[in-house]
Every structure is written in structure tokens, then in C-alpha cells.
N, C-alpha and C positions, 0 to 999 in steps of 0.2 A: 187664374182664369185661362182655360184652355184655348179660348178664341183670340187671345191677345197675340201680337207678333212674338215669334219664338225668341227667347233669350235664354241661353244655357251657358253656365260657367264651367270651363274646363278646369278641373282641379288635379288631375294626374293622368299619366298615360303609361302603358306598359308595352313592351315589344313581344309579339307572338311570331315566332319564325315562320309559321304556316299562313297566318292571316294578316300580317303586317301589324301596324300600330293600333292598339285598342285604346280609345280615348274615354276617360271617365268624366262625367259631367253631372251637374245638378241643374234642373230646369227652374228658372226664376219666373218665367211667364211663357204661355203658349204650350205647344205640344209638338213632339217630334215623332214621326211615323216612319216605319220601314219603307224604303224606296224614295223618301223625300230627297230633293236636291238641296243641299245645305251649303252654308258659307261660313268660313272662319274669318272673323272681322279684322283681327290684327294683321293677318297675312294676306287677306283678300282672296284666298283660294276657295274654289268650290269643289264639292264632292257629292257622290251619291251615298245615302245612308243604306249600305247593303244589309246591315243588321243592327237593330237596336234592342235593348233589353234591360232587365233589372239585375242588379248585383246581389245575388243571394250567396249561399255557400259556394254555389257555382253559378256561372252566368246563365240567365234564363231568358231566351229570346222572347220578344213580345211584338205585337203589331204597333203599339203606341207607347210612348213614355210621356207622362203628363206633368203639369206644373207641380213643383214641390218634390218631385221624385228624383232619385239619384239613379243613374243608369250608365250603360256603356254603349259605345258606338264603334262599328267597324266599317271602314270606308276603303280599305286596301291601301292606305298611305304607307309608303316605305321609308320616307325621309323623316328622321327624328325632328329636324328643325321646323317642320310644318306645323307641329302641335306644340303650342306654347301655353304653359300653365297660366291661368288668369284670363285667357282669351274668351271671347263670346261666340257661341255658335248661333246662327240664325238661318232662316229659310232664304234661299237664293231668290225665289220669286217674290216673296213679300218680306223683305228684311226689316228688322227693327231699326228705328232711327237712332236709338241711343244704346251703345254697348254698355255692358255692366261695368261700373266704375272700378277703378283701382288697378287696372292693368298697366304695368310699366315695363319697358325694356330693361333687362338686367344691366347693372352698371358695375363691372368688375373693378376691383381696387388694387389687387396684388397680382402680379404676373410672374410666371415661371415656365421654363421649358420642360416638357416631359418627353423623354426619348426611350425607345426600347433598348434593353441591354444588348440584345442580338438584333442587328439591323434587318434581318430577314423577317422579324415580327412586326414590321411597320404597319402592314395592312390589318393584321389582327388587332394591333393597338388602336387603329382608327375605328374599327367596328366596335371595340370595347368602349371607347370614349363616346361613340354615338349612342350606344345603349344606356350608358351612364347618364347621358344628357337627357334621356327620356324622362326619368323621374327626378332629375336635378337640373331644372331649367337654368340655374344660375351658373352652370359651367359653360364657358365660352372658349373655343379653341380654333386656331388656324394652323395649317402646316407651316413648318419652317425647317431650314437645314442649318447644320453647324459643321464647321470644318473638322471639329474634334469628335462630335458625337453622331454625325450622319443625319438621317432624316428623322424628324419628330414633330412635336406640336408646341406652339406657344399658347399657353392656356391662361385665361383670366379667372380669378377666384374672388370671392367676396372678402376673404381675409385669410389669415394664416391657418386657422382651424379648418376652414373649408379645403385648403390645399392639402392638409394632412389627411382629411377624410377621403378625398378623391384618390390620393396616392394609395391609401390603405385599401380602398374598395377595388382599385385596379388589380392589386396584388391578391386580395382574398377572393373576390367574386369572379375575376376573369383570368386568374393565374398568369398575369402579365408581370414580367420582371422589368421594372422601369428605373431610369435615372432621372432625378429632378434637379434642375439647375438652381442656383441661388436665386431666391425671389427678388423681384424689383418692382418699381412702380412706374407709372407713366407721368411724363412732364408735358407742360404746354409751353412751346417756345413762340415768342412774338417777335416779328421782324420790324425793323425801323420803318420800312416802306409801308407796311400795313399793320399798325400796332393793335388793331382790333381783331385781327384774324389769327387765331392760334394754330400752330402746327403740333400734332400729337407726336411725342418722342418716346418710343418704347425702348430704344437701344442707343447707346452712346454714338454709334455710327450714323444715326438719323439726325443728330443735332445739326442745325444749320451753321454756316460759317460764323464764328463768334463776332467778327467785325460787322456783320449785318444784323446782329441781334439787338432788340430793344430791351427785352426782359425774358426771364424764364420763370414759370410758376410751377409749384409742386403741390401735391395733395397734403393737407394738414389734417390731423385728428385732434379731438378733445379727449385726453386721457385722464381717467379718474382712477387714482391708486389709493387703496386703503391699506394701511400698514400699522404696525405697533410703533408707539412714539419713540422707542429706542432707535429705530432705523430711519427716522425722518431725514437725518443728515446724509446718510448713504444713498437713500432713494433720490434726494434732491440733486446730489452731485452727479449721479448716473444720468438723470433726466437732463440736467444742464449740459453735460458732456454730449448728450444726443441732440443738442440744439433745442431743447425744450424751454418754454417760458412759463413760469408759474403764474397761475391766474387766481388761485384760491387755496386756502388752507383752513380746514375746520377740524376741531377736536370733537369726535363723536362721543368718546368717553375719555376718562383720564389716560387710558392706555392706547386708544385707537385714533388715528388721524386720517382724514381724507384729504388728499392732495389733488388738485386739478391743474393739468398742464396743457398748453397748446404745443403739439409736437409734429414734426414732419413724419409722414407715414414711412418714408424711405428708411428712417433710422430705426423703426420698430420691426420691420420685416426680417431683419437679419438675425441679431442675437439678443434682442432686448429682453425677451421673457426669461431667457436663461440667466442673464446678468442680474435681472431684477430679483429672481429667486435666490441667487447667490448672495447679493448684498443684504438681503433681508432674512437670510436663513430660512427661506421658504414661506415667510409670513405675509409678504406683500401681494 
């Protein structure tokens, strides 16, 4: 229905060095026209729709994009973080009351520092990371400095595979030579004075004085490991060494076993996969 309030879902964005960020969207209700004043609901920011159009083999400018259509939007946005995948675009004058459901802020689980090999490349690395963030909204980073490595970024990733992909893309797509520090996870520290309010600890130096601590919480995962029955003992002893607690053991066939463990994420991000492959000869 083109007369309904505008609801358009952002599903991707790309960086154009001449025109700023191009936002790709699908209209769930309403219509977007060239020149409309629009609003991004998650960030609350307003823009002018300088150009809207359809995505064919090349972009095709149009006066309107209607309900059900997929299109692109150019507003002259320069900052990558203003366009978030999953956000709802609506009209500033007559906004919709309910944004499209399902939008969530990204929650990184694994953290690592990324530093340029040559400290003069710091600004290039920053712009490369911002462009990467455009079509990978789950990458989170803030500047940090290290006495050994100089200036770089502390980055949040969804997991180990995500970290490797980002590192690889920085090297392949942006020709950046980077050093990645050992990954770690965030802890929540609770003080005796205020046992309900947690302090986020990303670095050992951020940990409050131990005498004032009530407790420290760490992220846990549920690990499901499938292995040949010959290697069950090896896999179990590895997981127990990594502070894992077995929850379940199921024989899928006579030869294959599924093991379920509760394990601290901190133990997984270091060398767990390599060790698991070693103790199971690559089968687990």
C-alpha cells in the first residue's frame, strides 16, 4: 500500500567515494520519493533523499520507489556508522509508529587488537575499517594504543571465524599489513558495594581492586562436538582441561558420538580448535 506510512528495511550499504554512502533498502509499506525528508529510526537522524532509484544491472534513478520494491538511496552520508543494517527508514514528516521488527545492536563476543605493521599507516587502517564496517555491521572498533605496538584499534568480533575474515579482508581488499593481538573476551566485575551493577572489564588493568570485588562473571558457550567414538576420551580430557563441564553424550551411530559441554568462551578463543583437531586426528 503506497499510502501507508513509509517503512523501508536497510539490508546493505556500499561506499561511493564521490557520492558518499549508498543505502540499499526494501520498502515494506509506503513510498519513498526523490527529495523526501527521511529519518533512520535506530539512529534518529534525518536526511534528504537526494536520489532514489531501482537496482538493475546499474543504478536507475526514479522519482518514486514503491511498496515491495528494492532500491537504493543517496543522501550524502559520509559516516559509515550512521547506516545500520536492519534499521527502518521512514518519512520525517509522517513517521511510522512501529519500526520493522528484528533490529538489534550487534553484540561482539571476542575482542582483539588490530595494529598497522607500519605506524604511519594508522589513518589508512582507520578508513579501511570504516569501509569494511559498511557491509559488515557486526564489526565494532575503538581506537587504542599499546606501548609495544603504537596506535591501533580494539575490535569486537562475533567469533573466531569473523576475526579471521576481517583480518583477511583487510589484507586482500585494502592491502593493509596488520598485526592482530591474542584474542580475549570481556568479563563483568561486580563490587560488594553495588552487587547488581556490573563493570565491563576488557583488559586485566581495568579489573577493580580484588578486595572490593563481590564476584566476576565470564561469558560461557554451549559447545557441541561430534567425533569418532575412538577419540571420546581425548576430547573429554581436552574439554575438562579447558574448564568444560559435560552436559550430554549421545551416540549418533556406533562410530559417532555427540558431546555437549558448557565451556568458558575465554578458553575457546586461544588454541582450542587446533588442540581439538590434534587430539582427534582432524575428525572432531
